[in-house]
C-alpha positions, -999 to 999 in steps of 0.1 A, spaced: 5 -1 -1 14 34 -10 19 49 15 19 92 15 53 111 29 57 127 66 66 161 65 75 171 101 93 204 115 113 184 145 115 209 175 143 232 181 156 233 142 168 261 134 201 281 137 225 265 168 251 269 193 279 253 166 285 231 201 264 202 209 260 204 250 250 242 256 219 234 263 197 198 274 201 176 248 169 161 230 155 132 242 145 103 222 119 91 240 105 61 212 120 34 191 115 55 161 127 85 167 148 104 150 175 136 153 167 169 155 160 191 129 133 191 93 132 157 87 114 136 59 100 96 69 88 76 43 77 35 52 91 11 27 69 -17 41 86 -23 75 116 -4 68 114 36 77 135 58 62 141 92 76 159 122 56 171 149 82 188 179 85 198 206 112 219 225 132 247 209 155 235 193 187 231 164 215 205 136 213 203 110 239 183 80 250 184 72 281 174 36 299 146 57 313 132 61 279 135 23 272 107 -2 275 109 -36 266 82 -50 240 78 -50 201 91 -19 178 120 -21 186 148 -8 153 185 -13 145 192 23 131 215 28 106 233 66 99 246 72 64 260 113 68 253 132 32 271 160 49 286 169 84 291 138 101 280 120 134 291 108 163 276 74 181 281 61 213 269 30 231 279 -6 242 309 15 258 322 26 219 322 61 204 322 59 165 322 87 140 309 91 106 312 107 79 298 102 42 303 77 27 305 60 59 275 47 77 279 40 116 247 21 135 228 23 170 202 0 190 173 10 201 169 -17 230 200 -1 244 209 33 258 235 53 231 237 90 228 240 107 194 266 138 181 266 162 156 290 186 162 282 211 132 250 214 102 246 178 87 224 161 63 218 122 69 198 95 56 188 74 86 172 41 82 151 21 113 154 -17 103 133 -37 126 155 -70 143 133 -97 127 139 -81 89 182 -87 95 172 -122 114 200 -107 140 188 -103 181 195 -71 201 226 -95 215 245 -98 182 239 -62 175 261 -48 202 292 -61 185 287 -37 156 274 -2 174 293 27 176 315 14 144 323 31 119 319 8 84 336 14 51 313 30 25 336 28 -1 336 -10 -9 319 -41 -15 285 -47 0 289 -17 25 295 4 -10 269 -7 -22 243 1 10 259 35 10 252 43 -29 217 29 -20 211 48 13 226 83 -5 201 74 -36 168 75 -10 176 113 -5 174 116 -39 150 96 -55 127 79 -24 102 104 -26 96 96 -60 86 54 -53 50 50 -49 49 11 -57 61 -21 -48 74 0 -11 75 -40 4 101 -50 -25 121 -17 -16 122 -21 22 131 -59 17 162 -50 -7 170 -24 19 169 -44 44 183 -77 21 218 -54 17 217 -43 53 219 -77 66 245 -86 49 265 -58 54 263 -63 94 261 -106 82 299 -97 68 311 -72 100 300 -98 121 325 -127 106 353 -99 96 348 -90 140 350 -131 144 382 -134 127 397 -101 141 388 -112 173 411 -144 166 439 -128 156 437 -107 188 435 -139 212 463 -156 192 492 -125 198 480 -118 232 485 -155 236 522 -152 226 522 -119 245 513 -140 276 534 -171 272 562 -146 269 554 -128 304 552 -165 322 583 -179 303 604 -149 318 589 -154 356 587 -188 360 610 -185 394 587 -164 410 564 -181 434 535 -153 427 532 -166 394 493 -176 393 468 -179 368 450 -148 386 481 -129 386 486 -132 342 456 -120 341 453 -85 362 489 -81 349 470 -78 316 437 -63 324 416 -98 314 392 -115 337 402 -151 350 377 -162 325 387 -146 298 426 -162 304 413 -194 307 394 -190 278 418 -183 251 436 -211 270 411 -236 267 412 -228 225 448 -244 229 438 -272 248 451 -263 285 446 -244 312 465 -217 324 482 -236 358 492 -264 338 504 -247 312 524 -226 336 534 -265 356 547 -281 327 568 -252 319 581 -250 348 586 -284 345 602 -285 312 629 -256 323 638 -281 352 639 -307 326 660 -288 306 685 -277 330 692 -309 342 701 -321 308 728 -293 308 762 -304 323 773 -270 332 749 -268 360 757 -304 377 773 -284 402 738 -275 413 712 -297 438 682 -309 428 659 -290 451 678 -253 433 673 -267 399 635 -271 407 635 -235 426 650 -216 397 617 -234 382 591 -218 407 593 -250 424 600 -248 460 594 -283 481 614 -304 466 592 -333 478 563 -315 452 595 -309 427 602 -346 427 565 -359 430 556 -334 395 584 -343 377 581 -381 382 543 -375 374 554 -358 341 582 -379 330 582 -408 341 616 -405 368 628 -381 390 650 -351 392 677 -372 405 673 -403 387 669 -381 350 701 -368 354 721 -395 369 703 -413 329 723 -384 317 754 -389 325 766 -420 312 758 -404 275 776 -373 290 807 -399 298 806 -415 258 
């Protein structure tokens, strides 16, 4: 069904101070509230498109204005001129043409428009993109490139709606489906990239932590909790990245200590050191405990292991 354009003069439009924050921020109380300024709103099936223009200002959607229930949207912003900043989910992202940035109306967010702007805002119901709010939390407040791939197609499509959106009067559901489908493809691609980036970041962190542990094997205070605290991560996250490598932090530290002892027991230059001191140099300070761990790992006591090497060294 063809729906007429809804032209509204949003309160507060007109000349403003060029720095947001000099007057109370505009509160967005509904899931479909848009930024201040003059706005043209068009419905394409379940997808809403808003072309808005205005002066510098700030808008917030506080937690007190959010009520559970249907009607929530993922908001995509494609600046045409000026720019927009979005603060949500612990991040702050800034977008200028042809970039795209988004926020989710199910959680508090803040919008910053530091200078006169014109932008296209897309309101996408979660069901249209097949993505729950838990997944959108990984995508909000981060600018996406609009110059290549599916992101460029979506950016160009949204920019074209500014010029031609009001001329479309038929097949509105299909147009809305096209917008939602392309947006869903871009969102899915972003999630895949983030997963790959996260995997690389975890791998790099694992290597850094392993080097840190090896340098401090002799420290009796070297524990998984201390390692997590030193690297500003939770103990659970530390356990997770070690689990991905088939071990645990405590087991890896123990294995490295035993491997260090084994290497030093094989070194004839350290024969003057008692076996107990070899253990202490690797952070294993109780001789009986060290001997038991070593025997469990290598099938022989540390003293026996050193003795096994000596005949071979004499030949």
